[in-house]
N, C-alpha and C positions, 0 to 999 in steps of 0.2 A: 419370448418376446422381448422388445427392447426396454431398456431402463426408462421409466417415466421420470422426465426431468422437469415436468412442469406441474407436478403434483401440487394441490393446493394445500397441502399440510407439510409441516416439517418432518424430515426423515427420521424415523425411529430406527436407527441403525441397529440396535440391539434387541429389535422385536423377533419373538419366536416365529411370527407368521410372515417374516421378510421372504420375499421371492427369491429364487435361485439367481436371476439375472442381477438383483440388486446387490445380493451377497458376492457375487463374482465381481461386480465393479467394485465394491468396498476392498476386495482381497487383491485387487490389481490397480487400485488408485494410489498414487504417491501421496504420503502425508503432508500436512502444512496447507493443503487446499480448502478443504471443508472446515477444519479447525486449525487455528495458529499452533504451531509447535514451539515450544520453549526454545530460545535461540539467543539467549542472554549474550552468548559469545558465538560468533559467526565468522565462518571463512567462506569466501566466494572465489571460486577458481574458473577462470575463462580459458578455454582449451581450443587449440587449432590441430587439426588432423592433417598431415600430409599423406596418409595412405588410409583409404576407405576401410579395407578389411581389418586393419590394425585398430581403427576407431570402433568398429563393430565389437570387436574382442573387448577393448576397454570398457565399453558401455555395458556389455554383457557381465563382464566381471564385477561391475559396480552392485549388481543386484544382491550380491551376498552381503553388502554392507547397509542395503536398504530395508525398510519395512513398509508394509501397507498401511492404507488409511486406517482399516480396521484395527491392526495392531496397534497404532497410534492411539486410537480412541480408547482401547482396552487399557493402555498404560495411563492415560490420563484419568480414566475412572479409578483405577487402583491407586493412583497418587492421591486422588481426592479422599479416598477412604483410609489409606494407611501410610501416606507420604512415601511409598516406595518409588524410588527414582526409576525413570524410564531410559530407554537407549537413545543414542544420539540420532539426530536426523540428518539424513542424506538425501537430497533432491537432485534430479537430473534434468536439465532443459537442453533442447537441441534447436538451433536456428535454421531458418530456410536453407541457407547455404550449408549447414551442417548435414542436413538430410541429404542434400545433392552430393555431397562429398562421400557420404555412406553408400551412394548409388541408388537412393530412393527418388521416385517421382514425388513432387509435391502438389499434384494436380488434386488429390483428395482433400487437402486443406481448403476451407472454404473462406478463411479470413484473408482479405487483400492486404491489410496491413502486415501481417506476418509474412505474407509471400513477398512483399517488397523489402522487408527489413527496416530498422529504425534509422539508418543513415538516410534512406530516400523519402522519409516522412517529413523533412525539414520544414517544408511550406506548410503543410497540414497543421504542424504543431507550433510554428513560430520559434523552433529551436535555432540555436547559434549554429554557424557553420562547422561541418565535421573536422575541417582544419584547426578548429580551436579546442576541440576535445583533447583529452589527455591521451597520450601515445597509444596505450594498450586498446583503447576503444577505437582508434582509427584503423585498427587492423581487422583482419577477417576472423570473427569468432564463430566457432562451429558448435560448442557446447559450453554449458555452464554447470558447475557441481556445487551445490550448496551443503555446507556442513554445519550444524549447530547444535548447542546444548546449554544447559543451565550453567555449567562451569567450564573453565577452559581445557582442563586436562583431556576430557573426552574428546573435544574438537581437535586438539594438537594431535592425539592418538589416531583418530580417525582420518585426518588429513595426511598423515604419513602412510597410512594403509592405501589411500586413494592414489598418492604419487607413486607407491610401489607398483601399481597396476599400470601405470601410464608407459605406453611403449616408447621406444626411442624415436619413432616417426612422429610423434605427437609433442606438443609445445604448450606450457602454460603461459599465455601471452600477457595475462594480467591476473592480479588477485586483489581483493578487498577484504578488509578486517572490520566487522561490525561489532560494537560492545554496547549493551544496553546503557542508556542514561537515565537516570532516577532522580527525583526531588527527595526532599527530607523525609517526606512521608512513604517513600519506596514507590511511588508511582512512575511509570514510565513517561518520559517527557523527550521533546525535541530540543535542538540547541537553541532556539529562541525562548525556551524556558517554560513551554506550555505542555499540559497533559496531551498526550497523543494517543491514537489507537481507538478512539471511542467511534460510535456510530457505524459499526461494522455490519454487513448483512449477515444474517444467522441462517443456517440451513439445518440444522440438527434440532430434533425435539427437546434434548435436554438443555441445549443452549438457549432455545426460545423460552422454555420453562423458567429459567433463572432470570430473563429480563423482559418479562411481560409488561405492557403498558397500556393507557387508555388513550394517549394522544400520538403515539408514533408506534408503528408496527415494525419491528426489527426483521421479521422473517422474510425471507427470499426463497424462491424455488431454486432447485438445483440447476436450471437452465440458465441462471445468472453466472455460474462458475464452472460448468462442466461442458465438454465437447467430446464428441466421439473421436477416438484415436483411429485415424482412416488407415494406418499401417499395422494395426494391431490384428491378431488372428480373428477375433470376433468385435468389430468396432460398435455393435449395438449394446455390448456389455462391457467393452474395455474402453475406459474414459480417460481423458487428460484434461489439460487446461492451458490457456496462453498466458504466458508470464511476460509482463513488462518490466525490465530492469533499467533503472536511470539513477546515475550518481549525480546528486543535487548537492552542491556546495552552497553554504549558508553563510552570509555576510552579517554576522550578529551584531557587529558595531552598528552598522547602517540601519538595521530594522530597530535596534533600542534607540537610535536617534530619532526615527521617524516615530516612534512611541512618544518619545520627549516632545518633538515638534507639534504633533497632534494635541497632546495634553495643553501645550502652550495655546494653541489655535483655539481650543475649545475653552480655555480660561480654567482648567481644572487644578486644583491645588491640594496639598497633602495627601491623604490616603485615597482621595478621589481620582488621583492621576492613574491609578491602574486601571480606570475605566477606558482610558485611551487605547491601551492594547487590547483589552477585551472587545472593544468596538472593531478593531482591525481582525481579530481572530474569531469572535464570537462566543469565545469562553474566557474567564479569567485564567490566570496561570494555573491554578489548582484545580481546573476543569469546571468550575461553576458556569453553567450556561446563561449567556446574558439574556437570552430570551426569558428566563424564569426570575433572575435576579439582578438588581442594580450594584449589589455588593458581593464579593466573594463569599461563599458559605465557609463554615469551619471547615479545617484541613481533616477533621475526623469524619466528614459526611462522605458518603459514595459519590462518585462523579455521575451526576444525573443525566438520562438519555431521553426520558419520556417528555417530549415536546415537540410541537410543529410550529410552523410560522403562519398558518393559513389565516389567523386573525391579528397578525402584527405586519404592519406596512412599514416597519423600520423605526418606530419609536421606541423599541426596546432592543432588538438585534438588527443593526443596519443591514439593509439589503447587499452592502458591499462586503460584509463579513466573510472571512474564508470559508468556515463551516457551512455558511448559508448557500454560498455559490456553489460549493462542493456537494451539498446534499440540501436541496430546498425544502424537503420536507413539506410539500404543500398539502398533503391530505393525511389523515390517520392511517390509512392503508397503504401508504407507500407512493402514491401520486405518480409524478414524473418519473421517478426512479423506477418503480414497478412497471408502468406503461411502457417505458422505453428500454427496460431491462439494462440500466447503465451501471447500477451499484457494483462496485468490485470489491474483492476480498483483498485488503491491503495487509501486507506482510513486511512492511519495512523496517529498517534497523538503522541507528545512528552510527556514524563513524567519526573518528578523529578525538584527540584528547583536549582536555580543558584544564587550565591553571586557576581559572575563576570559579565561582559559584552560579551555574547556569540560571538559577531561578530567583536570584536576589535583586536588588535594587541599584546595584552599583552603577556608577556612570558608564554611559556608552563607550568612552574612550578606552575603558578597561577590558573590553570584549574583543574577541578575534574577528578578523576581517574574512578569513578563510580557513582552509585546512580542516574544516569540520562540516557536517552536513548529515544528509540522509541518503541511504542505500534504499531508494523507493522500489518497492516490489509489489505487484498486484496481480492477482489471478483473474482471468477474464474468460468468459465463454467466447467473446469476440474482442479483440484489440479495438478494432475499427469502430464498433457500436458502443463500446464501454469507454476504455481509457481514452481513445482518441476524441470521442465525442465530448466527454466531460472537460477535456483540456481545451479544445477548440470552441465548443458551443457554450460553454459556461465559464470556465476560469479565464479565458482569454477574451471573451465577449462583454465589452463594456455596458451592455444593455441587457444583461442577465443578472438576477432574475426580474428586474425592472429597468426602465430606461434611466441612463446615469448612474447605473451600479459601480461601473469602473471595473478594472481587472481585479482578480483574486489578489489580495494583498500579499499572499504567501506563495501560491504556485502560478499566478498569472505571468505571461511573457508578452512583451510588446510594447509599443509606445502608450504612455499613460497621459493622453491629452485631456481625458475628462476629469473634472473635478466632482468630488462626492461630497454629500452632506450627511450630518449627524444629528441627532436630537439635541436640542439645548439641555434638556432635563430627561434622565432615562424615564421612559414611559409617557412622556409628554408629547403633545401634538405639534409643538413648534420645533423647526430645524434651523440649525445655524447657518451662517454663510459657508458657501462651497470651499471645501479644503483640498489641497493638493494630494494626489494619491501617493501612497508609499512607493519609493522607487524599487526597482526590481532588485531583491536582495538575494535571490534564490537563482543560481546558474547551473545548467546542465553542463557537466564535465564529460558525458558519455553514457552509452547504454546500448542494449539490444533487445530484440523480440525472440522469445523462445516458446517452443511448445514443451509441455512437461507430459511425456507420453506415459502410457500405463506400463506397469511392470510386465504385463504380458507380451508387449512389443519388446522391451529390452531383453527378456528371456529368449525371444525368438530370433535375436540376432546371431 
């Protein structure tokens, strides 16, 4: 029988009573989808095929370098027990044009965004024109190969093995290199200096057990991240996921200047000036959620995630804050995210090198204006219903989650005509005079939509 994607309980992947179809799904699903794979060092190869049969042989050959989701989860458990290192991550995605080049029909794919491709979704996403994208992304991309690990050497070695399989008729049209960015406490951050990667949807029983809460439920069913692989031998048990890849350049200097300008506009002084950035992001740089605290918690505390906004009209966390627009948490049980099925499994990685200290209070003029950013990656059961919905209806909508919220200060795109308000005092009922929105400091440099097929499909080529 088909795998139950809408089960009301987290998947106990290691249960002795797991049914045969779910076992087959895990044995044929790519890693990094249900649980993030360590990829402190990451290589992303974008491939163009001139010859379909050669492309098939290349993709089939990659299977020997790949592992299943089940194998990955077993490695994670072994590492947690004995610190035994796992094997490198190799992931493969195919674009709509890639499937056509391989000689496949794409009628079995139900996601219209995937069947259009990212270049044709400009108006939906308020993206810059394709002519302004970096040159590799303007080309026709047929496949992406992701190679990641905790250290650089295995990534380099695996990358060479991948390139050795590449036929003469195929071309690497572009490559990105990601490298983890961490603060002084060793926590993952993005280039604006803030803790990143929290508020992820959790699908597995052991994940949920580690992060149970009373105010926010992180569990989401498999239907949020998995989709039947229509070209696999048995689509009812062979699953994949839609991947959105977007290279997002960050103008750190402009964002830090916006923090300073907002602090001035709110009359904040001394240590309280950190509140301005927290009001834009929704968390202080060390991850302390503004919904719970008006000052950053000790760096020794874990990054809290058990909170919702259902009784906060903006007096603590402004309705315009990035994490509130991206995840409104309007009820304990998931609310809009669960009802609409929009939560994505984000697997992004930072790129670019820094000569400054990203998390300190150095002046804005010492910060980079480009050359650094995020390789945004997220797995979806539907690109249209998840990624595109959250970008268009939430991030770019100045009236979500409430009228006058403005654009998402981090990921929002479009004209920022609306001014936004902030509480005069954290937790107080009075709001100050309207302030200009943060200018757009994140710019799309290119990307594509892919489907991450099942290993069963790749083996069948």
